[in-house]
Wavefront OBJ file of the C-alpha trace (Angstrom):
o trace
v -47.259 -30.220 -28.830
v -50.309 -29.770 -26.585
v -53.613 -29.854 -28.463
v -56.350 -27.717 -26.936
v -59.703 -29.390 -26.316
v -62.682 -29.210 -28.632
v -64.725 -26.292 -27.253
v -68.517 -26.428 -27.515
v -70.802 -23.569 -26.481
v -74.213 -24.985 -25.535
v -76.882 -22.404 -24.693
v -80.643 -22.238 -24.117
v -81.938 -19.150 -25.934
v -85.119 -17.348 -26.939
v -85.908 -16.585 -30.581
v -84.208 -13.197 -30.170
v -81.032 -14.749 -28.786
v -81.550 -14.014 -25.081
v -80.358 -16.277 -22.279
v -82.340 -14.488 -19.536
v -85.857 -13.105 -19.266
v -87.568 -16.475 -19.803
v -87.761 -19.922 -18.195
v -85.739 -22.444 -20.207
v -86.528 -26.138 -20.554
v -83.762 -27.279 -18.209
v -84.487 -30.983 -18.618
v -84.096 -30.912 -22.390
v -81.088 -28.601 -22.156
v -79.094 -30.963 -19.943
v -80.274 -34.059 -21.786
v -78.746 -32.586 -24.954
v -75.615 -31.519 -23.055
v -74.740 -35.196 -22.670
v -74.230 -35.360 -26.465
v -70.574 -34.391 -26.187
v -69.569 -36.516 -23.169
v -67.397 -33.644 -22.037
v -64.210 -34.070 -20.047
v -64.523 -30.546 -18.697
v -67.220 -27.946 -18.086
v -66.174 -24.305 -18.339
v -68.220 -21.607 -16.679
v -67.878 -18.065 -15.372
v -68.123 -16.642 -11.876
v -71.399 -14.804 -12.605
v -73.111 -18.054 -13.590
v -71.924 -19.822 -10.427
v -72.837 -16.893 -8.170
v -76.381 -16.897 -9.560
v -76.694 -20.586 -8.627
v -75.017 -20.483 -5.194
v -78.248 -20.098 -3.159
v -79.816 -23.122 -4.886
v -76.615 -25.152 -4.552
v -76.406 -24.485 -0.829
v -79.803 -26.127 -0.227
v -79.566 -28.865 -2.880
v -78.597 -32.502 -2.176
v -74.833 -32.993 -2.070
v -74.023 -36.605 -2.971
v -70.350 -35.814 -3.412
v -67.982 -35.725 -6.410
v -68.988 -37.796 -9.440
v -66.317 -40.430 -10.156
v -65.407 -40.239 -13.818
v -67.389 -37.028 -14.258
v -66.083 -33.894 -15.974
v -63.870 -31.336 -14.294
v -65.616 -28.031 -13.557
v -63.353 -25.046 -14.315
v -64.676 -21.695 -13.076
v -63.201 -18.475 -14.477
v -63.103 -16.335 -11.338
v -60.461 -13.681 -11.759
v -61.686 -11.599 -8.800
v -62.058 -14.502 -6.344
v -65.786 -13.848 -5.841
v -66.960 -17.466 -5.683
v -67.250 -18.895 -2.172
v -69.295 -22.081 -2.539
v -66.527 -24.393 -3.744
v -67.432 -27.207 -1.346
v -71.048 -27.236 -2.566
v -69.932 -27.252 -6.200
v -67.569 -30.160 -5.585
v -70.249 -32.157 -3.767
v -73.093 -31.397 -6.210
v -72.754 -34.789 -7.900
v -72.195 -33.425 -11.410
v -68.403 -33.071 -11.529
v -65.380 -35.083 -10.472
v -63.660 -31.986 -9.083
v -63.584 -28.203 -9.346
v -60.835 -25.851 -10.483
v -60.712 -22.148 -9.655
v -59.179 -20.196 -12.541
v -57.606 -16.823 -11.886
v -54.683 -14.649 -12.963
v -51.654 -13.082 -11.280
v -53.833 -10.267 -9.892
v -56.478 -12.546 -8.396
v -56.781 -11.997 -4.612
v -56.125 -14.933 -2.266
v -59.128 -17.239 -2.008
v -60.972 -17.769 1.250
v -61.146 -21.516 0.579
v -57.553 -22.689 0.351
v -58.625 -26.291 -0.262
v -59.875 -25.618 -3.794
v -57.452 -26.392 -6.602
v -56.393 -23.219 -8.381
v -54.884 -22.378 -11.755
v -53.521 -18.919 -12.532
v -53.074 -18.009 -16.197
v -52.459 -14.459 -17.382
v -51.139 -11.360 -15.694
v -53.983 -8.824 -15.440
v -56.865 -11.053 -16.541
v -57.483 -14.726 -17.199
v -55.742 -15.865 -20.395
v -58.349 -18.138 -21.986
v -55.940 -19.480 -24.621
v -53.478 -20.516 -21.922
v -56.308 -21.975 -19.849
v -57.477 -24.249 -22.657
v -53.900 -25.258 -23.436
v -53.483 -26.227 -19.782
v -56.709 -28.238 -19.825
v -55.587 -29.983 -22.999
v -52.270 -30.763 -21.346
v -54.193 -32.427 -18.527
v -55.845 -34.779 -21.002
v -59.197 -33.042 -21.518
v -60.384 -33.650 -25.082
v -63.776 -31.883 -24.999
v -64.859 -28.859 -22.984
v -68.474 -27.678 -22.889
v -69.066 -24.018 -22.075
v -72.024 -23.594 -19.711
v -71.982 -19.868 -19.066
v -73.357 -16.466 -19.915
v -72.581 -14.134 -22.778
v -69.491 -12.478 -21.286
v -67.357 -15.631 -21.219
v -68.885 -16.979 -24.434
v -68.200 -13.702 -26.237
v -64.606 -13.637 -25.001
v -64.029 -17.189 -26.222
v -65.549 -16.379 -29.622
v -63.494 -13.202 -29.933
v -60.330 -15.172 -29.191
v -61.170 -17.786 -31.844
v -61.420 -20.558 -29.251
v -64.900 -21.945 -30.021
v -65.326 -24.942 -32.346
v -69.076 -25.515 -32.137
v -72.142 -23.488 -31.144
v -75.223 -25.370 -29.954
v -78.439 -23.407 -29.415
v -81.612 -24.810 -27.883
v -84.085 -22.281 -29.274
v -87.304 -21.682 -27.297
v -90.472 -20.519 -29.079
v -90.748 -17.092 -27.434
v -89.300 -13.593 -27.471
v -87.593 -12.380 -24.295
v -87.426 -8.778 -25.473
v -85.250 -5.944 -24.145
v -87.797 -4.976 -21.469
v -87.037 -8.215 -19.602
v -83.452 -7.129 -19.016
v -82.360 -10.067 -21.147
v -78.774 -10.686 -22.184
v -77.608 -12.213 -25.448
v -75.782 -15.521 -25.624
v -72.756 -14.050 -27.433
v -72.224 -11.183 -24.970
v -72.317 -7.552 -26.019
v -72.980 -5.914 -29.340
v -71.917 -6.239 -32.081
v -71.544 -10.022 -32.068
v -68.144 -11.526 -32.906
v -67.588 -11.833 -36.665
v -67.597 -15.621 -36.953
v -68.703 -17.727 -39.921
v -70.910 -20.624 -38.901
v -71.820 -23.754 -40.858
v -75.054 -25.535 -39.957
v -74.345 -29.117 -38.888
v -77.754 -30.133 -37.542
v -81.271 -28.733 -37.150
v -83.776 -30.771 -35.140
v -87.327 -30.001 -33.993
v -88.036 -31.265 -30.473
v -91.091 -31.564 -28.268
v -92.639 -28.308 -27.119
v -91.735 -26.558 -30.394
v -88.099 -26.367 -29.310
v -85.495 -26.310 -32.078
v -81.935 -27.577 -31.617
v -79.348 -25.933 -33.857
v -75.741 -27.054 -34.074
v -73.232 -24.922 -35.964
v -69.548 -25.478 -36.617
v -67.304 -22.411 -36.476
v -65.402 -21.915 -39.736
v -61.957 -20.389 -39.742
l 1 2 3 4 5 6 7 8 9 10 11 12 13 14 15 16 17 18 19 20 21 22 23 24 25 26 27 28 29 30 31 32 33 34 35 36 37 38 39 40 41 42 43 44 45 46 47 48 49 50 51 52 53 54 55 56 57 58 59 60 61 62 63 64 65 66 67 68 69 70 71 72 73 74 75 76 77 78 79 80 81 82 83 84 85 86 87 88 89 90 91 92 93 94 95 96 97 98 99 100 101 102 103 104 105 106 107 108 109 110 111 112 113 114 115 116 117 118 119 120 121 122 123 124 125 126 127 128 129 130 131 132 133 134 135 136 137 138 139 140 141 142 143 144 145 146 147 148 149 150 151 152 153 154 155 156 157 158 159 160 161 162 163 164 165 166 167 168 169 170 171 172 173 174 175 176 177 178 179 180 181 182 183 184 185 186 187 188 189 190 191 192 193 194 195 196 197 198 199 200 201 202 203 204 205 206 207 208
């Protein structure tokens, strides 16, 4: 029987739970991300599209041997910068994830996985990743994908790097768990650590 990977959501947030509307401490965020030594990184198309301009002009050392696999949930085939993602130096390879209704991709060289008929089946996706030997997947994405994973009962741990500020609704900020109301999950505190700059790192295990 295929065992799905351990799924960790790791997010930089404000005190009011926003992921946008403020400047996160990126260095600390990614330093903590190494905690899990992930085999795979799972992200959504919106997150990649927001980073495409920066990726296009960033150094491209090439794939990282032994690095994690980057799986991008892109059911509408909107992502174009696959070559830049692959060469960014963070991941060993990239995987475009779609469904039966996903249009043909412009870049035919990118590896593709289709799971689900009308939309991406996240349960089937994680089962497929587990079948490929991935033991730990870190979610590096916005609230839409995170909320969908929580709603489907597919998250094992939530890690929040809390910044000492309030983003507020006027900033157009979005919450880390997606829309409202938040998924009804019970969380058990595993670790609470104060870091430099008045940052607080919270790790919660999802109880089922």
